[in-house]
Backbone as numpy.savetxt, mean C-alpha at the origin, in Angstrom:
# Nx Ny Nz CAx CAy CAz Cx Cy Cz
-35.54 -24.50 -9.82 -35.19 -23.64 -8.70 -33.76 -23.92 -8.23
-33.40 -25.20 -8.16 -32.07 -25.59 -7.71 -31.00 -25.02 -8.65
-31.25 -25.11 -9.98 -30.29 -24.58 -10.96 -30.16 -23.06 -10.82
-31.26 -22.39 -10.54 -31.24 -20.94 -10.35 -30.34 -20.57 -9.17
-30.44 -21.30 -8.06 -29.60 -21.04 -6.89 -28.13 -21.28 -7.19
-27.84 -22.33 -7.93 -26.44 -22.62 -8.29 -25.88 -21.49 -9.14
-26.65 -21.02 -10.12 -26.20 -19.93 -10.98 -26.00 -18.65 -10.16
-26.92 -18.39 -9.23 -26.81 -17.21 -8.37 -25.54 -17.27 -7.52
-25.25 -18.41 -6.93 -24.05 -18.56 -6.09 -22.79 -18.39 -6.93
-22.75 -18.99 -8.10 -21.58 -18.85 -8.98 -21.39 -17.38 -9.36
-22.48 -16.69 -9.67 -22.39 -15.27 -10.01 -21.85 -14.43 -8.87
-22.31 -14.71 -7.65 -21.83 -13.97 -6.48 -20.35 -14.22 -6.23
-19.93 -15.46 -6.31 -18.52 -15.80 -6.09 -17.65 -15.12 -7.14
-18.09 -15.17 -8.39 -17.32 -14.54 -9.47 -17.22 -13.04 -9.27
-18.32 -12.39 -8.90 -18.27 -10.94 -8.72 -17.42 -10.55 -7.53
-17.43 -11.34 -6.45 -16.58 -11.05 -5.30 -15.12 -11.21 -5.65
-14.80 -12.24 -6.42 -13.41 -12.45 -6.83 -12.95 -11.33 -7.73
-13.79 -10.91 -8.68 -13.41 -9.84 -9.60 -13.26 -8.51 -8.88
-13.95 -8.28 -7.79 -13.82 -7.04 -7.04 -12.45 -6.94 -6.40
-11.76 -8.05 -6.27 -10.45 -8.06 -5.66 -9.33 -7.86 -6.69
-9.67 -7.74 -7.95 -8.65 -7.62 -8.99 -8.87 -6.38 -9.83
-7.78 -5.79 -10.27 -7.91 -4.73 -11.25 -7.79 -5.37 -12.63
-8.23 -4.67 -13.64 -8.28 -5.26 -14.96 -6.90 -5.46 -15.58
-5.89 -4.69 -15.16 -4.61 -4.75 -15.83 -3.60 -5.72 -15.25
-3.88 -6.33 -14.13 -2.89 -7.16 -13.47 -3.44 -8.55 -13.22
-2.68 -9.55 -13.61 -3.06 -10.93 -13.37 -2.47 -11.34 -12.02
-3.30 -11.29 -10.99 -2.85 -11.57 -9.63 -3.17 -13.03 -9.31
-2.19 -13.78 -8.82 -2.46 -15.18 -8.47 -3.58 -15.28 -7.42
-4.37 -16.31 -7.56 -5.48 -16.53 -6.64 -4.98 -16.66 -5.20
-3.81 -17.24 -5.02 -3.27 -17.39 -3.66 -3.03 -16.02 -3.01
-2.64 -15.03 -3.81 -2.42 -13.68 -3.29 -3.75 -13.02 -2.94
-4.72 -13.11 -3.84 -6.02 -12.50 -3.54 -6.68 -13.17 -2.35
-6.51 -14.48 -2.21 -7.06 -15.19 -1.04 -6.38 -14.72 0.24
-5.07 -14.52 0.20 -4.35 -14.03 1.38 -4.81 -12.62 1.74
-5.07 -11.81 0.71 -5.57 -10.46 0.96 -6.94 -10.50 1.64
-7.84 -11.30 1.11 -9.20 -11.40 1.66 -9.16 -11.90 3.10
-8.25 -12.82 3.37 -8.11 -13.34 4.73 -7.63 -12.24 5.70
-6.70 -11.42 5.25 -6.14 -10.36 6.09 -7.08 -9.14 6.19
-7.80 -8.85 5.12 -8.67 -7.68 5.05 -10.07 -8.10 4.58
-10.81 -8.84 5.38 -12.10 -9.38 4.91 -13.16 -8.32 4.63
-13.04 -7.13 5.20 -14.07 -6.10 5.01 -13.83 -5.23 3.77
-12.67 -5.34 3.13 -12.35 -4.51 1.97 -13.08 -5.05 0.75
-13.81 -4.18 0.10 -14.61 -4.57 -1.07 -13.87 -4.38 -2.39
-12.97 -3.39 -2.45 -12.32 -3.08 -3.71 -10.83 -2.86 -3.49
-10.03 -3.50 -4.30 -8.58 -3.33 -4.24 -8.05 -3.23 -5.66
-7.08 -2.37 -5.86 -6.45 -2.19 -7.16 -5.05 -2.77 -7.10
-4.79 -3.75 -7.91 -3.51 -4.47 -7.88 -2.54 -3.95 -8.92
-1.27 -3.94 -8.54 -0.17 -3.65 -9.46 0.92 -4.67 -9.23
1.60 -5.04 -10.29 2.76 -5.92 -10.17 3.94 -5.02 -9.90
4.69 -5.32 -8.85 5.83 -4.53 -8.45 7.03 -5.47 -8.35
7.82 -5.52 -9.41 8.90 -6.51 -9.54 8.28 -7.90 -9.41
8.72 -8.69 -8.43 8.17 -10.04 -8.24 7.03 -10.05 -7.23
6.60 -8.86 -6.78 5.58 -8.75 -5.75 4.29 -8.16 -6.30
3.26 -8.23 -5.48 1.95 -7.69 -5.83 1.54 -6.67 -4.79
1.25 -5.45 -5.26 0.82 -4.38 -4.36 -0.65 -4.10 -4.59
-1.40 -4.16 -3.50 -2.82 -3.86 -3.56 -3.11 -2.54 -2.86
-3.76 -1.63 -3.56 -4.13 -0.33 -2.97 -5.62 -0.35 -2.70
-5.99 0.16 -1.51 -7.40 0.13 -1.12 -7.68 1.19 -0.07
-8.95 1.41 0.18 -9.38 2.34 1.23 -9.85 1.52 2.43
-9.38 1.90 3.59 -9.82 1.30 4.85 -10.59 2.41 5.57
-11.89 2.47 5.31 -12.67 3.61 5.78 -12.26 4.82 4.96
-11.75 5.85 5.64 -11.30 7.07 4.97 -9.78 7.09 4.78
-9.12 6.00 5.15 -7.66 5.94 5.13 -7.17 5.14 3.93
-6.26 5.75 3.16 -5.67 5.08 2.01 -4.55 4.17 2.49
-4.58 2.92 2.02 -3.57 1.94 2.40 -3.10 1.19 1.17
-1.94 0.57 1.32 -1.48 -0.39 0.32 -0.80 -1.52 1.07
-0.81 -2.66 0.45 -0.23 -3.86 1.06 0.55 -4.59 -0.02
1.65 -5.21 0.38 2.49 -5.93 -0.57 2.59 -7.39 -0.14
2.35 -8.27 -1.11 2.52 -9.71 -0.92 3.53 -10.20 -1.94
4.25 -11.28 -1.60 5.10 -11.88 -2.61 4.25 -12.87 -3.42
4.83 -13.47 -4.44 4.07 -14.37 -5.32 3.58 -15.62 -4.61
4.18 -15.94 -3.45 3.76 -17.12 -2.68 2.75 -16.77 -1.61
2.14 -15.59 -1.71 1.10 -15.06 -0.83 1.58 -14.63 0.54
2.89 -14.52 0.73 3.42 -14.06 2.02 3.27 -12.54 2.12
2.74 -12.08 3.25 2.59 -10.66 3.53 3.97 -10.06 3.74
4.26 -8.94 3.08 5.56 -8.29 3.22 5.46 -6.98 4.00
4.48 -6.13 3.64 4.34 -4.86 4.34 2.99 -4.22 4.08
2.64 -3.30 5.00 1.44 -2.50 4.85 1.85 -1.04 4.98
1.36 -0.22 4.07 1.65 1.21 4.07 0.34 1.97 4.30
0.34 2.86 5.29 -0.84 3.63 5.62 -0.53 5.11 5.43
-1.34 5.77 4.63 -1.14 7.21 4.43 -1.45 7.95 5.73
-0.58 8.89 6.09 -0.78 9.73 7.27 -0.63 11.19 6.85
-1.09 12.08 7.69 -0.85 13.50 7.45 0.64 13.79 7.64
1.16 14.70 6.85 2.57 15.07 6.97 2.89 15.45 8.41
1.98 16.14 9.08 2.20 16.59 10.46 2.31 15.43 11.45
1.91 14.22 11.05 1.99 13.05 11.92 3.36 12.37 11.88
4.22 12.80 10.98 5.58 12.25 10.96 6.30 12.64 12.24
7.20 11.80 12.72 7.98 12.18 13.90 8.73 13.50 13.66
8.87 14.28 14.70 9.51 15.60 14.61 10.91 15.50 14.02
11.66 14.47 14.36 13.02 14.32 13.86 13.01 14.20 12.32
12.00 13.56 11.76 11.90 13.43 10.30 11.51 14.77 9.68
10.55 15.44 10.28 10.15 16.77 9.77 11.34 17.73 9.79
12.11 17.71 10.87 13.28 18.58 10.97 14.32 18.23 9.91
14.56 16.94 9.70 15.53 16.50 8.69 15.11 17.01 7.31
13.84 16.86 6.97 13.36 17.27 5.65 13.43 18.79 5.48
13.10 19.54 6.53 13.20 21.00 6.45 14.64 21.43 6.21
15.58 20.77 6.87 16.99 21.12 6.75 17.58 20.68 5.41
17.29 19.46 4.99 17.94 18.89 3.82 17.17 19.07 2.51
15.91 19.39 2.60 15.09 19.59 1.41 14.27 20.87 1.54
14.94 21.94 1.95 14.24 23.20 2.22 13.58 23.78 0.97
14.09 23.45 -0.21 13.50 23.98 -1.44 12.51 23.00 -2.07
12.11 21.97 -1.32 11.14 20.99 -1.79 9.84 21.13 -0.99
8.79 20.58 -1.53 7.52 20.50 -0.81 7.26 19.03 -0.47
6.93 18.78 0.79 6.57 17.43 1.19 5.08 17.27 0.86
4.78 16.37 -0.08 3.41 16.25 -0.57 2.60 15.15 0.09
3.25 14.10 0.54 2.56 12.99 1.18 3.47 12.34 2.21
2.84 11.60 3.12 3.60 10.85 4.12 2.89 9.53 4.39
3.66 8.55 4.83 3.08 7.24 5.13 3.86 6.56 6.24
3.14 5.70 6.95 3.74 4.83 7.95 3.73 3.42 7.35
4.89 2.77 7.40 5.03 1.44 6.80 5.39 0.45 7.91
4.67 -0.65 7.94 4.93 -1.71 8.91 5.19 -2.99 8.12
6.37 -3.60 8.35 6.68 -4.82 7.61 6.15 -6.06 8.34
6.38 -7.21 7.78 5.85 -8.47 8.33 6.39 -8.77 9.73
7.54 -8.22 10.08 8.11 -8.43 11.41 7.59 -7.42 12.42
6.77 -6.47 11.97 6.24 -5.44 12.85 7.14 -4.22 12.97
8.20 -4.17 12.18 9.12 -3.03 12.21 8.48 -1.85 11.47
8.62 -0.66 12.06 7.98 0.54 11.52 9.02 1.42 10.84
8.63 1.99 9.71 9.42 3.04 9.08 8.45 4.05 8.48
8.98 5.16 8.02 8.15 6.24 7.51 8.64 6.65 6.13
7.70 7.15 5.33 8.00 7.61 3.99 7.56 9.06 3.85
8.44 9.88 3.31 8.10 11.28 3.01 8.27 11.47 1.51
7.21 11.89 0.85 7.27 12.14 -0.58 7.60 13.61 -0.80
8.70 13.85 -1.50 9.18 15.20 -1.75 8.96 15.56 -3.21
8.68 16.87 -3.46 8.44 17.33 -4.82 9.14 18.67 -5.03
9.73 18.78 -6.23 10.33 20.05 -6.64 10.29 20.11 -8.16
9.76 21.18 -8.69 9.71 21.42 -10.14 9.10 20.22 -10.88
8.04 19.65 -10.34 7.36 18.55 -11.00 7.99 17.19 -10.83
9.14 17.13 -10.18 9.81 15.84 -9.94 9.52 15.39 -8.51
9.23 14.11 -8.36 8.94 13.56 -7.04 9.91 12.44 -6.71
10.18 12.29 -5.43 10.95 11.15 -4.94 10.58 10.92 -3.49
10.82 9.71 -3.03 10.51 9.32 -1.65 11.78 9.21 -0.83
11.68 9.61 0.42 12.75 9.39 1.38 12.16 8.48 2.46
12.85 7.39 2.74 12.38 6.41 3.72 13.24 6.53 4.98
12.58 6.56 6.13 13.24 6.70 7.42 12.89 5.52 8.32
13.82 5.14 9.19 13.47 4.15 10.21 12.68 4.85 11.31
12.26 4.10 12.32 11.41 4.65 13.38 12.12 5.72 14.19
13.46 5.73 14.19 14.23 6.73 14.94 14.53 7.97 14.11
14.14 7.96 12.82 14.36 9.12 11.98 15.63 9.06 11.13
16.30 7.92 11.13 17.49 7.76 10.29 17.08 7.44 8.85
17.76 8.03 7.88 17.44 7.80 6.48 17.85 6.38 6.11
16.90 5.64 5.54 17.16 4.28 5.05 17.47 4.35 3.57
16.63 5.08 2.85 16.86 5.23 1.41 16.16 6.50 0.93
16.58 6.95 -0.22 15.95 8.12 -0.79 16.58 8.43 -2.12
15.82 9.07 -2.95 16.32 9.49 -4.25 16.45 10.99 -4.22
17.53 11.47 -4.72 17.71 12.91 -4.82 17.79 13.25 -6.29
17.71 14.50 -6.59 17.74 14.93 -7.99 19.08 14.67 -8.63
């Protein structure tokens, strides 16, 4: 009976750990542990290696989120998908003026480790996509144009 319990516990721990990893990315245990500590209720996360960082995509209820950690398990940022209409008016106006021939397909609110907020607008035209990043006041931080 004792051996059965040990095997059961090992199986549960292994399955919980595997639920935190995608099959294609070797994520350091320190990163997955930091994720579990920050998001204990999340059951499934899909990891991608992004340069020297690790990005985990997951659902928080009905909301799509992603989080980025560095290789030393330090939290860098959290991105939360929002409706395009939730972007600040100054950003919507900027995109209408400067990308009038594009379609805004997605939007997100990004909060970094210092609590600073910025926004992302995903633009599409003729099958090509690029992101424009804005600070909280609506100033362009970065963006790719055609």
